[in-house]
C-alpha positions as CSV (number, residue, x, y, z in Angstrom):
1,X,124.6,10.7,-4.6
2,X,122.1,13.5,-4.1
3,X,121.5,17.0,-5.2
4,X,119.9,19.9,-3.5
5,X,117.0,21.6,-5.1
6,X,116.0,25.3,-5.2
7,X,112.3,26.1,-5.7
8,X,111.4,29.4,-7.3
9,X,108.2,31.4,-6.4
10,X,106.1,29.7,-9.0
11,X,106.3,26.2,-7.4
12,X,103.3,25.2,-5.3
13,X,104.1,24.8,-1.6
14,X,102.6,21.3,-1.7
15,X,105.4,20.1,-3.9
16,X,108.0,21.6,-1.6
17,X,106.4,20.2,1.5
18,X,106.1,16.6,0.1
19,X,109.7,16.6,-1.1
20,X,110.9,17.8,2.3
21,X,108.9,15.0,4.0
22,X,110.7,12.6,1.7
23,X,114.1,13.8,2.8
24,X,115.0,16.0,-0.2
25,X,117.2,19.0,0.5
26,X,115.0,22.0,-0.6
27,X,115.6,25.7,-0.4
28,X,112.9,28.1,-1.7
29,X,113.2,31.6,-3.0
30,X,111.1,32.6,0.0
31,X,113.5,30.9,2.5
32,X,116.4,32.6,0.7
33,X,114.6,36.0,0.5
34,X,115.2,36.1,-3.2
35,X,111.6,36.2,-4.5
36,X,112.1,39.7,-5.9
37,X,115.3,38.9,-7.9
38,X,115.2,39.0,-11.7
39,X,115.4,35.6,-13.3
40,X,119.0,35.9,-14.4
41,X,120.2,36.9,-10.9
42,X,118.2,34.1,-9.4
43,X,119.8,31.5,-11.7
44,X,123.2,33.0,-10.8
45,X,122.3,32.7,-7.0
46,X,121.2,29.1,-7.5
47,X,124.5,28.3,-9.2
48,X,126.5,29.9,-6.4
49,X,124.7,27.6,-4.0
50,X,125.3,24.6,-6.2
51,X,121.7,23.7,-6.4
52,X,119.4,22.7,-9.3
53,X,116.5,25.1,-9.9
54,X,113.0,23.8,-10.3
55,X,110.5,26.2,-11.7
56,X,107.2,26.3,-13.5
57,X,108.0,29.7,-15.1
58,X,108.5,29.4,-18.8
59,X,110.9,32.4,-18.9
60,X,113.5,30.3,-17.1
61,X,113.4,27.8,-19.9
62,X,114.2,30.5,-22.4
63,X,116.9,31.9,-20.1
64,X,118.6,28.4,-19.8
65,X,118.6,28.0,-23.6
66,X,120.2,31.4,-24.0
67,X,122.8,30.7,-21.4
68,X,123.6,27.4,-23.1
69,X,124.1,29.1,-26.5
70,X,126.3,31.8,-24.9
71,X,128.3,29.3,-22.9
72,X,127.3,30.9,-19.6
73,X,127.5,28.4,-16.7
74,X,124.6,27.4,-14.5
75,X,124.0,24.6,-12.1
76,X,121.0,23.0,-13.8
77,X,117.3,23.8,-14.3
78,X,114.3,21.6,-14.2
79,X,111.2,23.1,-15.9
80,X,107.8,21.6,-15.0
81,X,105.0,22.8,-17.2
82,X,101.9,23.1,-15.0
83,X,99.7,21.5,-17.6
84,X,101.9,18.5,-18.2
85,X,102.0,16.9,-14.8
86,X,100.3,16.5,-11.5
87,X,101.7,17.5,-8.1
88,X,102.2,13.8,-7.3
89,X,104.1,13.2,-10.5
90,X,106.3,16.3,-10.0
91,X,107.1,15.1,-6.4
92,X,107.9,11.6,-7.6
93,X,110.1,12.7,-10.5
94,X,111.9,15.4,-8.4
95,X,112.6,12.9,-5.6
96,X,114.1,10.5,-8.0
97,X,116.3,13.2,-9.7
98,X,117.4,14.5,-6.3
99,X,118.4,11.2,-4.9
100,X,119.9,9.6,-8.1
101,X,122.1,12.3,-9.4
102,X,125.0,14.6,-8.5
103,X,125.4,18.4,-9.0
104,X,128.3,18.0,-11.5
105,X,125.9,16.0,-13.8
106,X,123.6,19.0,-14.0
107,X,126.0,21.8,-15.1
108,X,124.5,23.6,-18.0
109,X,121.6,21.1,-18.3
110,X,117.9,21.8,-18.4
111,X,115.2,19.3,-18.3
112,X,111.6,19.9,-19.2
113,X,108.7,17.6,-18.5
114,X,107.2,18.4,-22.0
115,X,110.4,18.2,-24.1
116,X,113.5,16.1,-24.3
117,X,116.6,16.7,-22.2
118,X,118.6,19.6,-23.4
119,X,122.4,19.4,-23.2
120,X,124.7,22.3,-23.9
């Protein structure tokens, strides 16, 4: 019961490093050489890889809401507002999510640390 996470370019390296030390499967946009992709193409890429995207870019939240309304499939998005959490809290929450859920539970779901869980 684990999921693999994908970190976009807006996520501090310290979050990624700490999660990797805790055994969480992480792929970054830099590792995947997708840091120049438009947001919609990156979300498509993450879905192809069956990973859940973690971002601190508000535009992804809007994109996920739009895709939900349009019925377009994506493999999950976690939005962490930079002003609503610490690095330690993001690490703790993401580790828990990664180790306690499965990818099929995340289809078309986005979670934000400053709003309630959004489902289809």
